[in-house]
C-alpha positions as CSV (number, residue, x, y, z in Angstrom):
1,M,-5.1,7.1,-16.2
2,K,-7.4,4.6,-17.9
3,K,-4.5,3.2,-19.8
4,T,-2.7,2.6,-16.5
5,V,-5.6,0.8,-15.0
6,V,-6.0,-1.4,-18.1
7,L,-2.2,-2.2,-18.1
8,L,-2.3,-3.3,-14.4
9,L,-5.4,-5.5,-14.9
10,L,-3.8,-7.2,-17.9
11,A,-0.6,-7.8,-15.8
12,F,-2.8,-9.3,-13.0
13,L,-4.6,-11.6,-15.5
14,Y,-1.4,-12.7,-17.1
15,T,0.4,-13.5,-13.9
16,T,-2.7,-15.3,-12.5
17,L,-3.0,-17.6,-15.5
18,F,0.6,-18.3,-16.2
19,A,2.2,-18.4,-12.7
20,Q,4.6,-21.4,-12.4
21,D,4.8,-23.9,-9.5
22,E,7.7,-23.8,-7.1
23,K,9.2,-26.1,-4.5
24,P,7.8,-25.8,-0.9
25,K,9.8,-23.4,1.3
26,K,11.0,-24.1,4.9
27,G,12.2,-21.9,7.7
28,W,12.6,-18.2,7.7
29,E,13.0,-16.2,4.5
30,T,13.7,-12.5,4.8
31,S,14.1,-9.7,2.2
32,G,14.7,-6.0,2.3
33,V,14.8,-3.6,-0.7
34,A,15.2,0.2,-0.7
35,A,14.7,2.5,-3.6
36,F,15.6,6.2,-4.0
37,N,14.3,8.3,-6.8
38,I,15.1,11.9,-7.5
39,S,14.2,14.5,-10.2
40,Q,15.8,18.0,-10.3
41,V,15.6,20.9,-12.7
42,A,17.6,24.1,-12.3
43,L,17.1,27.1,-14.6
44,S,19.0,30.4,-15.0
45,N,18.0,33.1,-17.5
46,W,15.9,30.4,-19.3
47,T,13.7,32.3,-21.8
48,Q,11.6,29.2,-22.8
49,G,9.7,29.2,-19.6
50,G,9.6,26.9,-16.6
51,D,10.8,26.9,-13.0
52,N,13.2,25.2,-10.8
53,S,12.0,21.9,-9.4
54,L,13.0,19.1,-7.0
55,A,11.3,15.9,-6.2
56,F,12.5,12.8,-4.3
57,N,11.0,9.6,-3.0
58,V,12.3,6.8,-0.7
59,I,10.6,3.4,-0.6
60,G,11.4,0.5,1.5
61,N,9.9,-3.0,1.1
62,F,10.6,-5.6,3.7
63,A,9.4,-9.1,4.3
64,A,10.0,-11.8,7.0
65,N,8.2,-15.1,6.2
66,Y,8.3,-18.4,8.1
67,Y,7.4,-21.7,6.5
68,A,6.9,-24.8,8.6
69,N,4.3,-27.1,7.1
70,P,1.5,-27.0,7.9
71,W,2.1,-23.4,9.3
72,K,2.8,-20.3,7.2
73,F,3.6,-16.9,8.8
74,T,4.1,-14.0,6.4
75,N,5.0,-10.4,7.4
76,A,5.2,-7.5,4.8
77,L,6.2,-3.9,5.6
78,K,6.1,-1.0,3.1
79,I,7.4,2.5,4.0
80,S,7.3,5.3,1.5
81,F,8.1,9.0,1.9
82,G,8.6,11.7,-0.7
83,K,8.6,15.5,-1.1
84,T,8.4,17.9,-4.0
85,K,9.4,21.5,-4.5
86,I,8.6,23.9,-7.4
87,G,10.1,27.3,-7.7
88,D,10.1,29.3,-4.4
89,Q,7.6,26.9,-2.8
90,E,8.6,25.1,0.3
91,L,9.0,21.3,0.2
92,R,5.7,19.6,0.1
93,T,4.9,16.0,1.2
94,A,3.9,13.9,-1.8
95,D,4.3,10.3,-0.6
96,N,3.7,9.3,3.1
97,E,2.7,5.9,4.3
98,I,3.6,3.0,6.6
99,F,1.7,-0.3,5.9
100,L,2.3,-3.5,7.7
101,E,0.4,-6.8,7.2
102,D,0.8,-10.1,9.1
103,I,-0.9,-13.3,8.2
104,L,-0.7,-16.7,10.0
105,S,-2.3,-19.6,8.1
106,Y,-2.6,-23.3,8.7
107,S,-2.9,-26.0,6.0
108,V,-5.5,-28.5,6.9
109,G,-5.6,-30.2,3.5
110,W,-8.6,-28.3,2.2
111,V,-8.8,-26.1,-0.9
112,V,-8.6,-23.1,1.5
113,D,-6.7,-22.7,4.7
114,P,-7.9,-20.9,7.9
115,Y,-6.0,-17.8,8.8
116,V,-5.7,-14.9,11.3
117,S,-4.3,-11.6,10.3
118,N,-3.4,-8.1,11.4
119,I,-3.0,-4.8,9.4
120,F,-1.4,-1.6,10.6
121,R,-1.5,1.6,8.5
122,T,-0.7,5.3,9.2
123,V,1.4,8.2,7.8
124,L,5.1,8.6,8.5
125,A,5.1,12.4,8.8
126,N,2.6,15.2,8.9
127,G,0.2,15.4,6.0
128,F,-1.3,18.6,4.6
129,N,-4.0,19.8,2.2
130,Y,-2.1,22.1,-0.1
131,D,-5.3,23.2,-1.9
132,E,-6.2,25.3,1.1
133,Q,-4.5,28.7,1.8
134,P,-2.9,28.7,4.2
135,F,-2.1,25.0,4.2
136,V,-4.3,22.8,6.5
137,Q,-2.7,19.9,8.3
138,T,-4.9,16.7,7.8
139,A,-2.8,13.9,9.4
140,A,0.1,13.0,11.6
141,F,1.8,9.8,12.8
142,M,-0.9,7.6,14.3
143,D,-3.4,10.4,13.8
144,P,-5.2,8.7,12.2
145,G,-3.8,5.2,12.8
146,Y,-5.6,2.1,11.5
147,L,-5.6,-1.4,13.0
148,Q,-7.5,-4.3,11.5
149,Q,-7.7,-7.9,12.7
150,G,-9.3,-10.7,10.7
151,F,-9.9,-14.4,10.6
152,G,-11.3,-16.6,7.9
153,F,-10.1,-18.6,5.0
154,I,-7.3,-18.0,2.5
155,Y,-6.7,-19.5,-0.9
156,Q,-2.9,-20.0,-1.7
157,T,-2.7,-22.6,-4.5
158,I,-0.9,-20.2,-6.9
159,P,2.7,-19.6,-5.7
160,N,3.3,-16.0,-4.4
161,W,-0.5,-15.3,-4.6
162,H,-3.3,-15.5,-2.1
163,F,-7.0,-14.6,-1.9
164,K,-8.6,-14.2,1.6
165,L,-12.1,-13.7,2.9
166,G,-13.1,-13.5,6.5
167,L,-14.6,-11.5,9.4
168,A,-12.7,-8.6,10.8
169,T,-12.5,-5.8,13.3
170,K,-11.2,-2.4,12.5
171,E,-10.0,0.3,14.9
172,T,-9.4,4.0,14.0
173,I,-7.2,5.9,16.4
174,T,-7.0,9.7,16.4
175,S,-5.8,12.5,18.6
176,Q,-6.1,15.9,16.9
177,F,-7.8,15.0,13.6
178,T,-10.9,13.4,15.0
179,S,-13.0,13.7,11.8
180,Y,-11.7,10.2,10.9
181,S,-13.1,8.6,14.0
182,D,-15.9,10.9,15.3
183,D,-19.5,9.9,15.1
184,P,-21.5,13.0,13.9
185,E,-24.7,11.6,15.4
186,T,-23.4,12.0,19.0
187,Q,-22.6,15.2,20.9
188,D,-19.3,13.8,22.1
189,I,-16.1,13.8,20.0
190,E,-14.9,10.3,19.7
191,K,-11.1,9.8,19.2
192,F,-11.5,6.0,18.8
193,K,-13.7,4.2,16.4
194,F,-14.4,0.4,16.5
195,E,-16.1,-1.5,13.7
196,T,-16.8,-5.1,12.9
197,G,-17.4,-6.4,9.4
198,I,-16.1,-8.4,6.5
199,E,-12.6,-8.3,4.9
200,T,-11.3,-9.6,1.6
201,G,-8.2,-9.1,-0.5
202,I,-5.8,-10.3,-3.2
203,K,-2.1,-10.1,-2.9
204,G,0.7,-11.4,-5.1
205,E,3.7,-10.9,-7.3
206,A,5.0,-12.5,-10.5
207,T,7.7,-12.1,-13.1
208,I,6.1,-11.0,-16.4
209,Q,9.4,-11.0,-18.2
210,E,13.0,-11.6,-17.0
211,N,13.5,-8.0,-16.0
212,I,9.8,-7.0,-15.2
213,L,8.1,-7.7,-11.8
214,F,4.5,-7.0,-11.1
215,T,3.1,-6.8,-7.6
216,T,-0.4,-6.1,-6.4
217,D,-2.1,-5.7,-3.0
218,L,-5.9,-5.2,-2.9
219,G,-7.5,-5.0,0.5
220,M,-11.2,-4.3,1.2
221,F,-13.3,-3.9,4.4
222,S,-17.0,-3.3,4.9
223,A,-18.6,-2.7,8.3
224,F,-21.8,-4.7,9.2
225,E,-23.6,-1.3,9.7
226,N,-23.3,-0.5,6.0
227,L,-22.3,-3.5,3.8
228,A,-23.0,-1.4,0.7
229,V,-19.9,0.7,1.4
230,W,-16.4,-0.7,1.2
231,D,-13.0,0.7,2.3
232,V,-10.5,-0.1,-0.5
233,R,-6.8,0.1,-0.7
234,W,-5.2,-1.2,-4.0
235,D,-1.5,-0.8,-4.4
236,N,0.1,-1.9,-7.7
237,T,3.7,-1.6,-8.9
238,L,5.4,-2.6,-12.2
239,T,9.2,-2.7,-11.8
240,A,11.5,-2.9,-14.8
241,K,15.2,-3.6,-14.0
242,I,17.4,-1.5,-16.2
243,S,20.8,-2.5,-14.6
244,E,22.1,-4.0,-11.4
245,I,21.1,-0.9,-9.4
246,F,18.8,1.2,-11.6
247,N,15.1,0.4,-11.9
248,M,12.1,2.1,-13.4
249,N,8.9,1.9,-11.3
250,L,5.3,2.5,-12.3
251,N,3.1,2.7,-9.1
252,F,-0.7,3.1,-9.1
253,Q,-2.5,3.3,-5.8
254,L,-6.3,3.7,-5.3
255,L,-7.9,4.5,-2.0
256,Y,-11.5,4.7,-1.1
257,D,-12.5,5.5,2.5
258,T,-15.6,7.6,3.2
259,D,-14.2,8.6,6.6
260,Q,-11.5,10.5,4.7
261,T,-13.4,11.8,1.6
262,L,-16.4,10.7,-0.5
263,K,-14.2,10.9,-3.6
264,T,-11.9,8.1,-4.9
265,Q,-8.3,8.9,-4.1
266,I,-5.7,8.0,-6.9
267,K,-2.0,8.3,-6.9
268,E,0.1,7.5,-10.0
269,A,3.9,7.7,-10.1
270,L,6.5,6.9,-12.8
271,Q,10.0,6.9,-11.4
272,I,13.5,6.0,-12.3
273,G,16.1,5.6,-9.6
274,V,18.5,3.6,-7.6
275,T,17.4,0.3,-6.0
276,Y,19.5,-1.5,-3.4
277,T,18.9,-4.9,-1.9
278,L,19.6,-4.6,1.9
279,F,19.3,-8.3,2.7
């Protein structure tokens, strides 16, 4: 795990220092890439031990960006879903997220540009805690659902990279799983939580080698009520192109949200599968 973090930090440093300039863009620019990864093992009379297993994962990355100097409007959507099965166990959800970010910025000729933004995040399907017996459901679509609006200044000098810092509001919406939104200091059970605070983040992508692409997306939010605690979402991917359709992906995602758990959440996945450019 430590080696993975060091590798991602080195990739971030390299791409920040050696990113190349590019020509200004104009008009709409869209992209859509889908990836499907699968792993399967079937055993019969296998004396060396082991068990049947199946794991699959589907990831979609979409972007729709509009460039019209001095305006810039970027929209990025990531959808990921995966399940695993070992032996006689039922299929278990292993990857489950919808993440959308919209940023509108205006170039005024300063070092930084003013911006407004919106973030939407939730799970795609029901989520469970498989450590409990029987399984305990912990999430569903829009339960919880997170919305975050921000405005401030964004630094975009390096192509395909930006750093933002501003004020923000964050809404947490729940229905059944109210532990994400409820205030334990009140007698009522709140299904909606509204916070104001500070947001910051770094997002970018760069080609490390001809066939290796590094992407990173770090977002942080801290409520004014407790500026010592930050909600963190850090999503990193190294993609190595093996052929026209086959890619190898190393994904490392870190989450820290005290409304979910006091522990740092980490997901690491090394996958080989089919990647297809939709548009």
